[in-house]
Structures are given as C-alpha cells and as structure tokens.
N, C-alpha and C positions, 0 to 999 in steps of 0.2 A: 252518406259520407264514409270514406275509408277510415278505419280506426288508426289512431296514432300509436297504438300499443298492440302487443300480441300476448296471449295468455300462455304462461309456462307453468309447469307443475314440478314440485319436488315432494319429499316426504312430509313436509309441513303444510302443504296445500298449494293452491293456485295463487299466482301473482301476475300482475300486469307489467310487462317489460316494454320499454320504448321500441318502436319498430326500427328505428334508425341505428340501433346499437348492435354490436356483434356478440356481446356477452349476454348471459341469460340469468335465470332465477337464482342460481347458486351465487353468482357474482353480485347480484342485487342485494341479497341478504348480507353478504360480506361487507359491502359498502356501507350498509346501514349499521352493521355491528362494530366496525373497526375504523371509526373516524379518529385516528390516533396521531399519526405523524404529519398527515397532510401530503405525504409523498407516496404516489402510486408505484406499483412495481414497474409500470411502463417507463418510469424515469430512470430505470437501470437497463439500458439497451443490451448489455452483455447477458443479463439474466433472461431477458425475453428471447434473445437469439438462442441461448442455450436451451430454453424450454422448447422452442420450435425444433431444434435439432434432435432433442430426445424424442419428441412426438413423431418426427419424421422417421427416425431410426426404428421406433416401435412399429409404425405402420409398414415399413419395408420388411421388417422381420416377420410380422404377422402374415403378410402377403406371401413371403417365401415359404412359410410353414403351412400355408393353405388355410389359415384361420380367418383371414379377411379377404373378401373378394377384390379383384383387381380394380374395379371401378371406384369403390369407396377408398381403397388404399391410395390410388393415384390422386384422387381429389384431396385427400388429407395431406399427402406429400406436397402437392402443389401449393396448398394453403400454407404449409410450414415454410416452404421456400420463400413465399411472398413475405412472410413475417420476418424471416432471417434478413431479408433485404430492406427492412425498415417499415413495411406496411403495417398499419393498424396498431402500432405501439400505444397509441392513445386509447385503445380499447382495453388495455390491461390496467384496470382502475382500482384494484384491491390495494388497500394500504399495505406497505411493506411490513408493518408490525401488526400481527394478527394471531389469533388463537388457532388451534387445530393443526399445529405442526406443519403448516404450509398447505393444508387442504384447499383453502380458498384460492391460493395462487394456482394450484393444479386445476381446479374447477374453472377459473377464469381462462386459463389456456385451453382447456378442453372445449369450452363454449365458443370462444372466438374462432378457434380452428374449425370446429364443426360448422358454424354458420358461414364462414368463408368458403369451406368446402361445398356446402349446400348451394351457395351461389354459383360455384363453378359447375355444379351438376344441373343447374337450372331450377332449383327449388328455392322457395322463400326462406328467410331466416325463421328458425324455430320449428321447421318441418322435420322433426327428429325421427319420424318413422322411416325417412329415407337415409338418414345418416345421423347417428346418435353420439352426443359428447362423451358418454360413459361407455356404452356398449362397443363403440367403434374407435373413437379417438383415444380412449383410455384403456383399450383392450390389452390384456396381459400386464397391466400396470397397477400401481397404487401410488398415492401421494408419497408414501414412505420410501419408495425407491426413485420416483421421478424427481421429487423436489431436491433431495441431497445430490443426486447425480447432476441435475441442471445447475445447482449452486456451485458444485466443484468445477464444472466445465466453465461457467461464467467467471469464476475466480481466476482460472488459468488465463482467460482472455484479458481480464482487468489487470492482472499482474504483469502481463507483457508490456502494457503502457507504463506501469510503475518502473519496471526494469529499464526501459528506454529513458525515462526521466532521470533515474538515478545514474545511469551511465553518462548522460549529458552533464550532470553535476560533477561526477568524478573527473571527467575530462576537463571541465572548467577549473577545478582545483589543481589538477596536474599541470595545466597550462600556466597558472599563476605560480606554482612551485618552480617551474622552469624560469619564468620571468624574474622571480625574486631570488634566484639561486645565489646571487652575489651580494645580497643585502645582509650584512652582519647585524645581529641584534642581541639583546640579553633575554635569555629564557627565564621562565618563572616557575617556581613550585610553591604551592600554597599562597599564591599571589605575592610572594616575596622574590626579590631578584635572585637568580641562580647563576648559571654559567652561559657563555655565549652559544649561539646557534645562528643559523641563517633563517631569514623569513621564508625562504624557499623550503627549508626543512619543515617549518611549521605548517605550511600549506600542503606539503606532500603527505603529512599525516592525515589530513582530511580526505585526500584522494584515496589513500589506503583504506581508511574507514569505509568509504563508499564501496570500494572494490570488495572488501570482505563481506559487507552486508548484501551486496548483489549475489555473491556465492551462497550465503545462507538462505536467501530468498529462493534461489533455484533449487536448493535442497528441499525446502518446504513444499515446493510445487510437486516434487516427486511423490509425496504422500497424498497430495490432493488428487492425483491422477487415478487413485484406486477408488472404484465406484461399486455401488450395490445394485445396479440395474438388473432387474429380474427377481429381486428379493420379494417384491410385492409387499404384503402387509407387515410381516415381522421378520422376514428373511427366509421363510420356508419355501417361497416360490409358489404358493398356492395359486391356482388358476392360470398357471403358465405351462407351456410345453417344456419338456425336459431339455430341449435344445435352445430355448429362448434366451436365457441369460447370456450365454457365451456369444450367440449370434447377434443379439441386440447390441452388446458392448462392442463387438468388432465393427458392426455397421455404424454405430455412433462415432467410433474412432475414425473410420473412413470418411464420414460426412464432415466431421468437425476439423480434421487435420490434427487432432490431439491424440496422442497415444495413451488411451485409457486402459486400465488394468482391472479385470474383474476381481472383486474381493475374494479371498480364499474361503472365508466363512461369512455367508451373507447374513446370518442371524446376528453375529457380532457386529458386522459393518453397519447394520440398520440402526443399532442403538448407540454406536460409538461416534463421538464427535471430536475425538482426539486430534485428528488432522487439522480441524479448524482452530483448536487451541494452540497447536504447534505453529500454524501460520500466523495467528494473532501475536504469539510471542515474538516471532521474528519481526513483525511489523512494529511491535513495541520497541524492540532492539533498534530498528532503523530510526524510530522517533527519538529515542534517547540520544543516539549518536548525533542526529541532526540538531537537536536542541542544544547539546553540548557545543557543537561547532558554532551555532548562532550565538550562544553566550560568549564564546571567544571573540567572534567578530564584533559584537557590541562592546566588549571590554577593550579590544585593540584599537577600536575607532573612537573610544570615549573621549570627551573633551569638547571642543578641540584644545582649549587652553588649560583646563584643570583636570584632564584625564590622561590616558595613555598616549593617545594621538599618534599611534605608530602607523596606522593605515587609514585611508579615506574610503568610505563607502560611497557609492553613487548617490547623489541627492535626488530623492524620488518625490518629495512633497514638503511643503512648509510644515515645520514641526510644532508651531504654537500659534494660538490665537491672540496671545498677549506679549510674547517675547520675540521681538523682531530679529530675523536672521537665524533663528534656531532651526536646525534640521535634525530629525530623529532617525534612528536605524530601523525604519518601519518594516523592511523586508525580513530581516532576522526576527523581528518581533512577531510577525504573522506566522512565521514557521515555528517559532516557539509555541504559539497557541495551538497550531495543528498537532504538535507533539503532545501537548497536554491532553487533547481530545483523544488521540490514538491510545495513549496510556489508559485513559478512562474506558475507552471501548474494550480494551483488553480485559479489564476487570468485569465488564458486562458479559463478555464471551466466556470468561472463566466461570462465572456464576451460572450462566445458562447451561454450560456443559455439565457442571457438577450436579445440576438439578434434574438431569435426565433420570427416568425411572423405568426399570425393567426393560422391555423390548423396544422402546422408542424414546427419543428425546423430543418433547413437544415444543422446544424453545428454539428450534433452528431459525425461525423468522427473525428473531432479534440478533442471533449470531450473524445471519446474512446481512442484515441492515448495518450492523456494527462493522463487519469486515469490509463491505463495499464503501462505507463512509471513510474508513481508515485508508483504504487503497486510493480512493478518489482524491482525498485531501492531501495525502502524502505525494501523490503524483503532481498535483497542482503546486504544492509547496516546493518540491524539487525544481520544477520548471521556473517558478518565479524567483527562487533563490539564485538559480543559474543566470537567467536572462536579466534580471533587474538588480542584481547585487554583485555576484562573484566576478563576472566578466569585466565589470567596471572598477574593481578595487585597485587603488594605487598605494604605493608605499611612501612614507615620509622619510626618505633616505638620509637626509642631513641630520635629522633629530636622532634617528636610530644609531648613526655612526658616532655622534657625540656621546650618547648614553653608554655605548660600549667603551669609548675612550676613558670615561671617568668612573666606570663601574668598579665597585669593590669586588664584584664577582670574579674579576680577572685573577684575583689572588688564588683561586682554586687551581688554576693552570700552573701556578708556581710551586705547589706542594712538593712535587718530586725533586725540585731543584733547591729550595730554601728551607723545606721542612714545614710542618703544620703550624708550629708556634710562630715562626717568622711570618708565614702567610697570614695567620690570624691577626698578628700585629698590623701588617700592611693593610688588611681589609678594614679593620676598625679605625686605623688612623686616617684612611682615605675617607671614611664616612664622617669622621670628626672634623677634618680640616677642609674637605672638598678637593684635596689634591688627588692626582691619579696614583694608582698602585704602582705603575711603572716608574713614575717620578720618585716615589718614596723608596722603592727597592734600589734604584740607582744611587740615590743620595746616601743610603746606609751602606752601600757597597756589597749588597747581597748577591747581585748578579752583574755580569758585564753587559754592555749595550748590545753587542752582537748576539749573545745568547738570549737576551730578553726579546730582541726583535724576532728571533726564530721561534721562541716559545709562544709569542703572542700573534703569530701569523694566523689568518683566518682559517686556513686549511688545517692547521694544527689544533686550533681551538674547537673546531666543530666536528672532529672525526677521530677515531682511534689512530694510534701511530705505532710504527714498528719500534721495538725497544732493542 
C-alpha cells in the first residue's frame, strides 16, 4: 500500500509529514509548539500575499544575478503567483503568535512554495533534492528581512481597506452635516448647556476628525514603506550578492505596485520596530476619536423620554429581554468596544517593541497579530457605523428648537449689548422662573425688540460677525 506520509528531516531528526499537505517538517514542529491563538497565518490573506510577493521578488533577483537556475526560479515564481491569487492559503497553518521572530512563518512559506514548485516541475512533494525550501526558495534571505518586509507590505494592503472605510464614514458625516445645517440647537461644555450651534456644525466636526485621521494614517504608511530586504540575519547582508538588496527591493516594488524604499542602514532597520509603533499610535488615535464620536451619538440619542433625545439612531435590534419597546444604541456600542481593543493592542505593540534586544526584535509576531486585528476591526467598525447607524440618523427638530427658545445660554449672545451682569441676571432668572431670556430682557427694557431679533438670529448665534 502507498504510504499516507512522507519522511522529512531537519536538524532535530526525521518526522512523518502527511502526503497531502504542502507544508513540511519545520511547519509541523511549529504547529505542535504554538497552539496559542487558534488563528493560522493563512487567515490573514494580505500577509500570505505579501510573503509570496517577497519570495517571487527574491527568485527573480537571484535568477537575474545568476545565482538560481532559470528552471527552478520560474517554478518558484509560478508557485508564488498562484498563492498571490489565493491558492493554498489553507496550507499556511502556523499560529500567528509564535516564538522565533517569525521563523516559523518564513519556513511555512518556504515549504509550501517549494512543494507547489516541485509539482510544477513534475516531482512529488518532499523531493527536495530537485528544489529545496531553504537552498532555493530562501536563497539570499533570512527570516529577519523576509518577515518584516512582508509584514510591512501586508500592512500597506490592509490599510488601503481601512482608509476606504474611513472615507466612507467621513462622507456620511459630511452628508449629515449638510442635512442638519439649518437645525439650531444648544451646544454643551462639560455636559452643561453652553451657547447655540447647529446640529450640522456638530456633525461636521465628526467629518473633519475623520479627514484628519485619514491624513495621519497616510503619513504613517510612508514610514512603513521603508524595508530591510537584503539585510539577511542582522543587517550585514551576509550570503547575498552586493547588488541583491537594491535589485530585490526594486523588483518587489514592481511586482506589488507599492513604492518601497530600501532602508539606509540595514543593521538599524533589522532591529528597529519604530514604524510599527508609529502606525499603532495612529490607529489608537483613530480609535480614540471614533469612541468619542460614538459616546456623543449615544448621549445625543439617549432617552427617548428621560435623556437628551436630540437625534434618533436607526433601530437595529430589540434592546431588552424584559423591557418591552426598549431599543439600544448597539452600533455605537460595538464601535466603542473595538476602540477599547485597539487601545489595548497599542500597549501590546509598545511593550513588544521596547523588549527588543541588540540586533533583532524577536516579538514581531505579536506586533503583527495586534496590528492586523486593529486594522481589521477598525475597518469593520467604520463600515458598520456608516451603513447601520450614521446614514439613518434623524433629528428631533421641534424639541431642539424649543430648547433653544427657552435656553438660558442665549444670554451669552447678549453680553456685548447689555453687559455681563445684566446677562447673568437674565440667565439665572430664566433658570429660576422657566421664562425665556428674550422675554425677561424685553420686560426690563434692556433691549429693543428689533435689536433682540437681530442678535438672536441663527446666523448671528452660530458664527463670528463683523464689528
């Protein structure tokens, strides 16, 4: 009977590997060692695509330099293209959280690419004398330049989706700002009544927040584009041709469509994870802003009878198993929770970066896991906030208008005309009696009706004026 396994060998000895899998002995040991998160690297398509691009660029470069024969190089490149198009992602089975600074991820990629290339050459899996995972697929490389380069490239791919989702949310807030531009309301500072503004102005701030964070995220991507490909083990470029680093980076840029920049000092770049910390900090900034906005949406829609009740959020689900008719702000709540996670991920990334020692940071796998989770969840959060909440928000116009009419905060607009002391009296008397500021000022003869009507116009109340 034909064996269901093949024998593979590494420095620790022989192991039996299932015949039907494309990974090999190094991956087998990693699967046994790192049953941590339950999430394989294959669950991050951007990372697998980036790994295949790096390996393809390396094979093309080694062929151009005469280091790898055309037959092997072409088979490796063809295998990499298949993987980029989604083939065999289920064969990338190593846990995303792993020891070894990403070595197991690199080994998993080397073995899958090698065995797929062997099939293309007509050889069975594991026939490494014809094409070897390390000697051929990993030629001129080390985990220590492959893994961070692939990680950075994958982050560029993933951030593109986040930017698209953030732009959609920004546009939704901008549309609401336009829709609510004529809705006058009372602003608040420290949760206390302040001065009038429009609901459109309130929503326009959320659009501006998103726009600013989109810009900050694009700035962070610029740092991510600097790679250490060709550094090999510690940045000295040992076992590479002097032309390799520059040519490999140019080739990878061409293949990926991402303008990558070779690091000026490969030794520094191999140990430095500052770009990941910078990116994580921007993601934390996005999370903080999103959470603040969601806090506002929950406050503004609170009630409906005993809260602010200024806006209505779309009703997405029944809110209680015991209170009939209750509806909760579930979409802002889920985005709040995403923000909490991203802020926690930032601390993980900070500690992992700080813990690097000498010529290498061994903790890039947890940095990668945390960054991809933050980006993935922020992307989904922006999309659900846009589609399931913001686009369906409506304003309680009558209630907002009545609150402005009776607000003691209108007294602030009268300061230049009746003085601070008279304005203070009007505000406090309005609160004490429930009468309007305008009524009290007219009654005492502090202002004429026509002047009062001018001062309390919406356009005067909500913007600077010429003096």
